[in-house]
Every structure is written in C-alpha cells, then in structure tokens.
C-alpha positions as CSV (number, residue, x, y, z in Angstrom):
1,X,-10.4,-3.6,31.7
2,X,-11.8,-0.2,30.9
3,X,-10.8,1.0,34.3
4,X,-7.2,-0.2,33.8
5,X,-7.0,1.6,30.4
6,X,-8.5,4.7,32.0
7,X,-5.9,4.7,34.7
8,X,-3.1,4.0,32.2
9,X,-4.0,7.1,30.1
10,X,-5.2,9.4,32.8
11,X,-2.8,12.0,34.0
12,X,0.1,10.7,31.9
13,X,2.1,13.6,30.5
14,X,2.8,11.6,27.3
15,X,-0.8,10.4,26.9
16,X,-2.1,10.3,23.4
17,X,-5.7,10.8,22.7
18,X,-7.2,7.4,21.8
19,X,-8.4,6.8,18.3
20,X,-12.0,7.4,17.5
21,X,-12.8,3.8,16.8
22,X,-14.2,1.9,19.8
23,X,-14.4,-1.9,20.2
24,X,-17.4,-3.3,22.0
25,X,-16.9,-6.6,23.9
26,X,-19.9,-8.5,25.1
27,X,-19.2,-11.1,27.8
28,X,-21.7,-13.3,29.6
29,X,-21.4,-14.6,33.1
30,X,-23.4,-17.5,34.3
31,X,-23.4,-19.2,37.6
32,X,-23.6,-23.0,37.5
33,X,-24.5,-24.3,34.1
34,X,-23.2,-22.0,31.3
35,X,-26.0,-23.2,29.0
36,X,-28.7,-21.7,31.3
37,X,-29.3,-18.4,29.6
38,X,-32.0,-17.4,32.2
39,X,-29.3,-17.2,34.9
40,X,-26.8,-15.5,32.7
41,X,-26.3,-11.8,33.1
42,X,-24.7,-9.8,30.2
43,X,-22.0,-7.3,30.7
44,X,-21.4,-4.7,28.0
45,X,-17.9,-3.2,27.9
46,X,-16.6,-0.7,25.5
47,X,-12.9,-0.4,25.3
48,X,-10.7,1.8,23.2
49,X,-7.7,0.2,21.6
50,X,-4.3,1.4,22.7
51,X,-2.7,4.0,20.3
52,X,0.1,1.5,19.8
53,X,-2.3,-0.9,18.0
54,X,-3.1,1.8,15.4
55,X,0.6,2.6,14.9
56,X,1.4,-1.1,14.4
57,X,-1.3,-1.4,11.8
58,X,0.0,1.7,10.0
59,X,3.5,0.3,10.1
60,X,2.3,-3.0,8.7
61,X,0.5,-1.1,5.9
62,X,3.6,1.0,5.1
63,X,5.8,-2.2,5.0
64,X,3.3,-3.8,2.6
65,X,3.4,-0.7,0.4
66,X,7.2,-0.7,0.4
67,X,7.2,-4.4,-0.6
68,X,4.8,-3.8,-3.4
69,X,6.8,-0.8,-4.6
70,X,9.9,-3.0,-4.6
71,X,8.2,-5.6,-6.7
72,X,7.0,-3.0,-9.1
73,X,10.5,-1.6,-9.5
74,X,11.8,-5.1,-10.3
75,X,9.1,-5.7,-12.8
76,X,9.9,-2.3,-14.4
77,X,13.6,-3.2,-14.7
78,X,12.7,-6.6,-16.2
79,X,10.4,-4.9,-18.8
80,X,13.1,-2.4,-19.6
81,X,15.6,-5.3,-20.2
82,X,13.1,-7.1,-22.4
83,X,12.4,-3.9,-24.4
84,X,16.1,-3.5,-25.0
85,X,16.5,-7.1,-26.1
86,X,13.5,-6.7,-28.5
87,X,14.9,-3.5,-29.9
88,X,18.2,-5.3,-30.6
89,X,16.4,-8.2,-32.3
90,X,14.4,-5.7,-34.4
91,X,17.6,-4.0,-35.6
92,X,19.1,-7.4,-36.6
93,X,15.9,-8.3,-38.5
94,X,15.9,-4.9,-40.3
95,X,19.6,-5.4,-41.3
96,X,18.8,-8.9,-42.6
97,X,15.9,-7.6,-44.6
98,X,18.0,-4.9,-46.1
99,X,20.7,-7.4,-47.0
100,X,18.0,-9.8,-48.4
101,X,16.5,-7.0,-50.6
102,X,20.1,-6.0,-51.7
103,X,20.7,-9.7,-52.6
104,X,17.5,-9.8,-54.5
105,X,18.4,-6.6,-56.4
106,X,21.9,-8.0,-57.1
107,X,20.5,-11.3,-58.3
108,X,18.1,-9.4,-60.5
109,X,21.0,-7.3,-61.9
110,X,23.1,-10.4,-62.5
111,X,20.1,-12.1,-64.3
112,X,19.7,-8.9,-66.4
113,X,23.4,-8.9,-67.2
114,X,23.1,-12.6,-68.0
115,X,25.8,-13.6,-65.6
116,X,23.4,-16.1,-64.0
C-alpha cells in the first residue's frame, strides 16, 4: 500500500506534500491456523493519509461551525423578540401603575371633598 501511495505522489506535478501525521497499521500473517502466534509474522506498515482526507475533515469542521453559527443567530433573533415583548409588557405595566396611582389620588381627593 505504501508503494502504491509513493508511486501516486511521486513525480506528480500537482503533488501536495502529505500531512505530518502518520498512521501506523500493524497486520499479522499466519500460515495455517491463525491462532498459532508462533507461526505468525508481523508486518509494520506506516502509511501517510491522502491530503484529500485532511481537506474532507476540515470541510466537515467548517460545515459544523457554519451550522452552529446559524443556530446561534436563530437563538439571538429569538432572544431579541422576547426582549421586545418583555419591554412592551413593561410599558403596559408602568402605564397601569400610573393610572392606578392616579385613581388612588383621585379617590383620595374625592374622599377629601366628601363626594364619596
């Protein structure tokens, strides 16, 4: 597999230097019974992932960031609407309280004037 990758990237005018991260694959070969470890020989192969794998991972990460950003924008819009609604309710409550205090003052004046 390493030879195949080496041939693929060797001499190619568009070849990209592979990423620094190497992946080590350990395979075991045994003749006859695979459970007989004494007859198994181990082969250690270090392969370098294709640059396209790294690009795909970065693309997936960018897509995830865009999705999260979109969710945050929707939440921000929702919070802004809720704040506007609460501000409107607060204005109504303030108006009612002013009217109530005006009513109380009027009632007090009417009592003082002995109209009630």
